[in-house]
C-alpha positions as CSV (number, residue, x, y, z in Angstrom):
1,M,-8.2,-25.2,-24.1
2,T,-6.5,-26.1,-20.8
3,H,-3.1,-26.9,-22.3
4,D,-2.2,-23.1,-22.6
5,Y,-2.3,-22.7,-18.9
6,P,0.6,-23.4,-16.4
7,A,0.1,-26.6,-14.3
8,A,-0.2,-24.5,-11.1
9,V,-3.2,-22.6,-12.6
10,L,-4.9,-25.8,-13.6
11,E,-4.3,-27.4,-10.2
12,K,-5.7,-24.3,-8.4
13,A,-8.9,-24.5,-10.4
14,Q,-9.2,-28.2,-9.5
15,R,-8.7,-27.5,-5.8
16,L,-11.3,-24.7,-6.0
17,E,-13.8,-27.2,-7.5
18,Q,-13.0,-29.6,-4.6
19,L,-13.7,-26.7,-2.1
20,L,-17.1,-25.9,-3.8
21,L,-18.2,-29.5,-3.9
22,R,-17.1,-30.2,-0.3
23,L,-18.7,-27.0,0.9
24,A,-22.0,-28.1,-0.7
25,S,-21.8,-31.3,1.2
26,G,-21.7,-29.4,4.5
27,E,-18.0,-28.9,5.4
28,S,-16.8,-25.6,7.0
29,L,-15.5,-22.9,4.7
30,D,-12.8,-22.0,7.2
31,E,-11.5,-25.5,7.5
32,L,-11.6,-26.0,3.7
33,N,-9.8,-22.7,3.1
34,E,-7.0,-23.8,5.5
35,E,-6.8,-27.4,4.1
36,L,-6.8,-26.4,0.4
37,G,-4.8,-23.2,0.7
38,F,-7.4,-20.6,0.0
39,G,-8.5,-17.5,1.7
40,L,-12.0,-17.1,0.3
41,D,-14.5,-14.9,2.1
42,R,-18.3,-15.2,1.5
43,R,-18.3,-12.6,-1.2
44,E,-15.5,-14.3,-3.2
45,L,-17.1,-17.7,-2.6
46,A,-20.3,-16.5,-4.1
47,R,-18.4,-15.2,-7.2
48,Q,-16.6,-18.5,-7.6
49,Q,-19.9,-20.5,-7.2
50,A,-21.6,-18.3,-9.9
51,K,-18.6,-18.8,-12.2
52,Y,-18.7,-22.6,-11.6
53,E,-22.4,-22.8,-12.3
54,A,-22.3,-20.6,-15.4
55,G,-19.4,-22.8,-16.7
56,G,-21.5,-26.0,-16.6
57,H,-20.1,-27.3,-13.2
58,T,-16.6,-28.0,-14.6
59,W,-13.3,-27.1,-13.0
60,E,-12.2,-25.5,-16.3
61,A,-14.7,-22.7,-15.6
62,L,-12.7,-21.8,-12.5
63,I,-9.4,-21.3,-14.2
64,D,-7.9,-17.9,-13.3
65,G,-7.5,-15.9,-16.5
66,R,-4.4,-14.1,-15.3
67,H,-1.8,-16.7,-16.3
68,G,0.4,-15.1,-18.8
69,H,2.1,-12.5,-16.6
70,P,5.1,-14.0,-14.7
71,H,5.8,-12.3,-11.4
72,K,9.3,-10.8,-11.5
73,A,9.0,-9.7,-7.9
74,H,8.3,-13.2,-6.4
75,S,7.7,-13.7,-2.7
76,A,11.3,-14.4,-1.8
77,L,12.5,-11.3,-3.6
78,R,9.8,-9.2,-1.9
79,E,10.6,-10.5,1.5
80,W,14.3,-9.8,1.0
81,L,13.4,-6.3,-0.3
82,Y,11.3,-5.5,2.8
83,A,14.0,-6.8,5.2
84,R,16.7,-4.8,3.4
85,K,14.6,-1.6,3.6
86,K,13.9,-2.2,7.3
87,E,17.7,-2.8,7.8
88,D,18.6,0.5,6.2
89,E,15.7,3.1,6.0
90,N,17.9,5.5,4.0
91,L,18.1,3.2,1.0
92,R,16.2,4.5,-2.0
93,A,14.5,2.7,-4.8
94,P,17.2,3.2,-7.5
95,Q,19.8,1.8,-5.1
96,L,17.5,-1.1,-4.2
97,A,16.9,-1.8,-7.9
98,V,20.7,-2.3,-8.4
99,E,20.9,-4.6,-5.4
100,V,17.9,-6.7,-6.5
101,E,19.4,-7.1,-10.0
102,E,22.7,-8.2,-8.5
103,K,21.2,-10.6,-6.0
104,F,18.3,-12.1,-8.0
105,G,19.1,-11.3,-11.6
106,V,15.7,-9.6,-11.9
107,K,15.5,-6.0,-13.3
108,L,12.8,-4.0,-11.5
109,N,12.3,-0.3,-12.0
110,A,12.4,2.1,-9.2
111,G,8.7,2.9,-9.5
112,H,7.7,-0.7,-9.0
113,I,10.0,-1.0,-6.0
114,N,8.4,2.1,-4.5
115,Y,5.0,0.6,-5.1
116,L,6.0,-2.6,-3.3
117,L,7.5,-0.6,-0.4
118,R,4.4,1.6,-0.2
119,K,2.1,-1.4,0.1
120,R,4.0,-2.5,3.2
121,G,4.3,1.0,4.6
122,L,8.0,1.1,4.1
123,S,8.3,4.0,1.6
124,A,10.1,7.1,2.4
125,S,8.5,10.5,2.3
126,P,8.5,12.0,-1.2
127,G,11.2,14.3,-2.3
128,R,14.9,14.2,-2.0
129,P,16.5,12.2,0.8
130,P,17.5,14.4,3.7
131,K,21.1,15.6,3.8
132,K,23.4,13.8,6.2
133,P,24.3,16.0,9.2
134,R,27.8,17.3,9.1
135,S,30.0,15.9,11.8
136,D,32.1,18.2,14.1
137,E,35.2,17.3,12.2
138,D,33.7,18.5,8.9
139,A,32.7,21.8,10.6
140,T,36.2,22.5,11.8
141,T,38.0,21.7,8.6
142,A,35.5,23.4,6.3
143,P,36.4,27.0,5.4
144,A,34.3,29.6,7.2
145,A,31.7,31.3,5.2
146,P,32.6,34.8,4.2
147,S,31.0,37.4,6.4
148,E,28.8,39.9,4.7
149,S,29.1,43.5,5.5
150,N,26.1,45.6,6.2
151,D,28.0,48.8,5.3
152,N,25.9,49.4,2.2
153,A,22.6,48.3,3.6
154,G,21.2,51.9,3.5
155,I,21.3,51.9,-0.2
156,F,18.8,49.1,-0.4
157,F,16.9,49.7,2.9
158,P,16.2,53.4,3.5
159,R,16.3,54.6,7.0
160,S,13.0,54.8,9.0
161,S,11.2,58.1,9.6
162,K,12.6,58.3,13.1
163,D,16.1,58.5,11.7
164,R,15.3,61.3,9.3
165,D,16.4,64.8,10.1
166,G,13.2,66.3,8.9
167,G,14.6,67.6,5.7
168,G,13.1,64.9,3.5
169,R,10.1,65.2,1.3
170,G,6.8,64.5,3.1
171,G,8.7,63.9,6.4
172,R,6.6,63.2,9.4
173,R,6.6,65.0,12.6
174,D,6.1,63.6,16.0
175,R,2.8,64.6,17.7
176,A,4.7,66.3,20.4
177,D,6.3,68.6,17.9
178,S,3.1,69.6,16.2
179,P,1.2,72.6,17.4
180,G,-1.7,71.6,19.3
């Protein structure tokens, strides 16, 4: 049964059993957490104790069942990714995916990179990246936009009633002009 698990998973279950046994003998949870490399709170401790008791008080009962999924984005890769994003906030996930593959030989998709960055509060706002502002040089060398004429604006935007000469259909009169 235990030979299907990686050595690290088996060792962790054995350390967890040590923690439970030493805790039962009166040692401090905080000290045991630090010494044995855990971060158990009271709730998780209760869950592990129940698992241990239900499994017949054997360390095998404490084996973490999530062992078959290797982490592509290991801690060194994640720390590099976070540092790289902090270094250049304009980098986007597809670009970072290329850099990760070049540096670590690990292929991560952009969605997973965004997930990792979001967990650390490093993700960019959704949507397209903002356009880079044009420098003054670009503005002087770029051709000027053609000016649009307003000569034919009356075709699309009829004149207001004030501009009418009174000859139009249903034209309005000013109150001063009306008999009173």
